[in-house]
N, C-alpha and C positions, 0 to 999 in steps of 0.2 A: 877458271880464269875468265875474266871479262875481256872481250876483244872488240866490243862495239857499244857505242852510246847513241841512243835515239834521244835527241834534245829538242823539245817542242816549246816554242815561245808563244804564249797566249798574249798577243800584243796588247798592252795597256791594262791587263787585268790586275790592278793593284789591290792592296788590302789595308789601307789606312795611312794617314799622314806621317811623314818622317818628322823628326824633331825640329828641323829647320823649314818646314812647309810654309810657315808664315812669310818667309823671305821670298817665296815664289808665288804668294797669293793663294795658297792652297789649304789654308786652315779648314778643317772639317771634311776634307776629301777622303773618301773610302769607297773605292769602286765596287768591290764585292759586297761589303757590309751595307752600304746604302741601297744598293739594288735589292739585296735580300730583306732590307727593312721595308721597302715599298711594296714588294710582292713576294710570294713564296718561290724560292729558288730551288728547283728540284735537280740536284746534282749528286745522286747517291753514289756513283762510282768514284768521283773525286773525294767525297766524304769518306768512303771506304778506305782510301789510301791515307787519309788523315787531314784533308783540307780544313774541316771544321775544328780540328784539334790544334791547329797552329796557334802559337802564342799571339794574342792580340786579335784573333778572328772574332767577329761578332755576327749575330743574327743567323748563324747556321748551327744546326744541332750536331754535337759531337757524337762520335761512335766510341764504343768501349775499348776495342782492340784494333786500332788501325793496322792495315796490312802493309803499309809502306813507310817511307821516310818522309818527314814533313818538317817545315820550319818557315820562318819569314826572313827576308834578306833586305838589308838597307843598301842605299847607293852612296858611295863616297864622292863621286865626281860631281862637278858643279853644273847640274842640268837635270832635265826630266824628259829628254827626247829619245827617240829610237836609236840614233847613232851613238850618243854617249852611253846609253844603257847597254847596247850590244857590245860596244867596244870594251866597256868595263868588265863584262862577263868573260871576255877572252884575254884580259890582262892589261888593258890600257886605262890608266887613271887620268882623268881630264880635270885639272884644278881650275882651268880658265874656261868659262862658258863660251860657246860659239856665239857669234854676233847675231843680234836680233834687230828688227826694224819696225818699231811701233809707229813710226811716222812715214813708212814707205822707204824705198831704196833711193839713195842719192843720185844726182845727175851723172856722177862719174861712172856709175854702174848702168843706169838706164840709157844714157847717151850711146854707149858702146853697144848695148844690146839692140837698141833701135836701129843703129847703123847697120848691124848685121841683118836684122829682119827686113829692113826697108820700109818699116811702118812705125808709127807711134804706138805705144802700148796703151791698154786700158787698165784702169784699177790703180795699181801701185799703192796698196794699203793693206793692213791686216783685215782679214775677212774670213767668214765661214765659207767653205768651198761650195756649198749648195746655194747660200745666199748671194754670192757674187755672180753665180750663173743667172739667177733670177734678175739681178740688177743689170748686168752687162752682156748677157748672152745674145740678146737680140741685136744690140749694136755691133757686137763681134761678128755676127753672121752677115750683117749689112756692109761692114767695112773691111773684114778680114784682119782687123787688128787683134793681136793676141792679148789675152787677159793675164796680167801678172799680179800676184798677190802673195801675202805672207801670213804669218800667224804669230802667236806668242813664242813659237819655236823658231829655230834657226833654219828657215826654209825660204827658197825662192820658187814659187809655184807658177807654172804656166798652163793655163786652161785654154783649150781650143776644140772647136767642134770638128769631128773627124771628117765631115763633108766639106769643111772650109779649109782646114789645114790638115792634110793627111798625117797619120800617126808617125810615119818615118820622118817627115819634115819636122814635126813637133819634137821628136827625139833629137834631131840635128840642132834645133834651137836650144834644147837643154844642154847639149854637149858644149855649144858655144858659150852659154851662160855659165856653165861650170868652169870654163877657162877664164872668163871675165871675173868671176867671184873668187878671187884669190887674196892672199895676204890679209889685210885688215877686214876684208869683206868675204873671207872664206867661210861661207855658211855651211852648215852640216850637210844639207841636201838641196839639190835642185830636183824638183818633182814635175814630171809630165802628168797633166790632168786632162786627158781627152774625154769628151762627152758627146752625146747624141741627143736627138729629140728636137722639139720645137719650143718657142717661147711659151712659158707656163708649164711645160712638161719636159724640161731638160733632165738628163740622167748621166752620171759618170759611168764610163765603161771599165772593163777589166784590163784595159791597155795602159793603166798607170805604170810609170817606170820611175825609179829613184836613181839619181846620179849623185852618189855620195862622195865626200872627200876620201881619198885613199888613206887608210890608217897610217899614222906617222912612224910606226915601228912594227916589227913582227909580232903576231899574236899567237894564241893557241892554234889557230887554223894553220898558220905558216909552219909552226913547229910540227904539227901532225903531218902536213904535206911533205915537209923535208925528211920526216921519219918513214916515209913510204906508206902512210895511212891514207885511206879515202876520206875526203872532206866533201860531203854532198850537201849542197844548199838547196832547200825547197822553199818556194815562195820568194820573198824579197831579200833573202840572206845574201845572195850574190850582189845585189845592188848596195846593201848596207856596207859591204866591205870592198866595193869596187872590184870584185872578183879576186881580191888578194887572198891567197891561201885556200882557194876553192878548187877542188879537182873536177867537180861535175856539178851542174846546177840545172834546175828547172823552175820556171815561173808557174804560178797557179792563178786560177780565176776567182777562187773564194776559199773559205775555210775548209769546206768538205772536200774540195778538190785537193787542198793541201794535205788533208788526212789520207786521201786516196793515194796520192803520190808518195807520201811517207811510207805507207804500207807496201807499195810496190817496191820501193828501194829496200825495205826490210826483208823482202823475199828474194832479193838478188844476192850475189856473192860479193860482199864488200866487208871491209874491216876498218874501223876507225870511228867516224862521226857522221851521222845523219842529222843535219841541223835544219829545223823547220820553223818558219814564222807564219803564224795564222793572224793575218792583219785585219780581218773584218771587225773584230772587237773594237779596234781603234778607229779605223777609217769609216766604217758603215754605221756604227752605233754610238761609240764614245763621243766622237766629235760632233755628232748630230743630236746629242742628248736624248737618244732613243732608248729609254730604260727597258721597255718591253722587248725590243729587238735584241738588246745586249743580253738580257736574261735568257731569251730563246737561244741565242748563239752559244751561251755557256751550257745550256741543256743539250743542245745538238752535239757539242764536243763531248760532253759527258757520256752521251749514248754511244759514241764511237770508241770510248776508252777501252771497254772489254775486247773489242775487235783488235785494237792496237796491241793490247797485252797478249791476246791469243796468238798473234803473229810474231811474238818475241821468241828468240832462241834462248836457251839456258845461259848462253854466254853474253846476252844483251843486258844493258841497263837502260831504263827509261827515265828521263828527267823532264819535268814540266815546270816552267816558271814564267814570269812576265818581265818586261823591260822598264816599266813605269806605270803610272795610273792614267785614267781618263774617265773620271767619274761622271756618268751621264745624268746624275741627279742634281748637280750643281748648276748655277747660272752659266758658268764658264763652259766654252766648247773646246778648251785647250787641254793638253796633258796636265797631269797633276803629280806632285812630288810625293810619292808614296812608297812604303814597303811593298815588296812583291812576295806572293806565296811561292813556296818551293815544294814539289813533290817528287819522289823517286821510287822506283820499283824494279825489282829484278830477283832472280833465283838466288843470286849470291849476296843480296842485301838483307839486312835485318828487317823484321816486321816491327812496327810501332817504335821507330827510332825518331825521337824528338830532337831536332837541331836547335830548338829555341829561336833566338834572334841572332843572325850573323850580320857583320857590319859592312860587307862589300860583296857586290855581284861577282867579283873575281874569285871568291871562294869556290864558286861552282866550276869555273874554268880550271882552277888549280886542282880541284878534285878529279876532273876529267883527265888532266895531264898525268896525275898519279895512277888513275885507273888504266890508262892506255900506255903507261910506262914510257913517257917522253919527258923532255927537259921541263923543269919548273918554270912558271911564269914569274915576272918580277914582283907582282903583288898578289895578295890573296893567300888564304890558309886552307889547305885541303882538310876536308872532314871525312875522308875515306875511312879512317880508323874508327870513326863513330857509327858508320853505317854498314860496313862489310861484316858478313857473318864470320 
């Protein structure tokens, strides 16, 4: 009997354009495939589970007899961001995209925010997070005016130097922005982007915090919680769901800390779901088009995979997938509309089980619902029968 799922999201680790990628400006994106094309990607442990054998995977060498479950999964919802991706995984289909602001935020938003802050904002345009610090960080330090920017995603980001605007004050600004950004301006996430350093050498700190919309309906997480199961969020999971359906949560400073915290929870007495997001693939390497860093990050996770498996109980199942792409080899620094790889492993699962291509991320959540014997989700088709021994 399986009584716990360890679910790890490799944030942005996509594996090739979806059929409608051209509508999102993402034709040719393939996060894993393009990285592996540019340099040798050494991920033997994920390959052993079946990563290279996934339908559509390119530039990785297959193994003869994969030890895990593997497949690729498409996204039904209208988007390519963290919130829409994670929400779909747990049962929410989003046919309408969250609002984006290629020309910056309108006065009806910025006027209210500036009235709260007591200062004019800097920026108010789409920008790379590191580039806008180079451009406006010095002026921010001299004036105390917060830097507000967005991207191709539905985000309202506030950057502030921790010595100029303390982190807790920045979080308060984000909470106020979250209230302002409602109805037609209900962006998916308000993001605190604290940084340190001096002009020419600014760097973002680990005190990032996401203030997401509250999911509009109950998800797998709520169903598990209502059924008396543990729902443990590691990393930014708590933020993505605004705490809804989470029974316990811990934030992390980087990917390896996320793996450490996941293993710590695996060794505690809990039953239900340990849900982890490893964000550095996206935030540190994908958005910055750092191919070498992204590859090294994948290899570092791969090296920890045997340790994760070693700490599994016989009644555990491990699932690994992504939420969208963020191909660092393309000119764009934004997310990309891609299929995501899916891997699973456990004593009660089959070896070499090929799921081929699934059409919605919700298939994963529906499978977890069946595994943990709780109420079905509104969308998604469980594949438990195809993977259980």
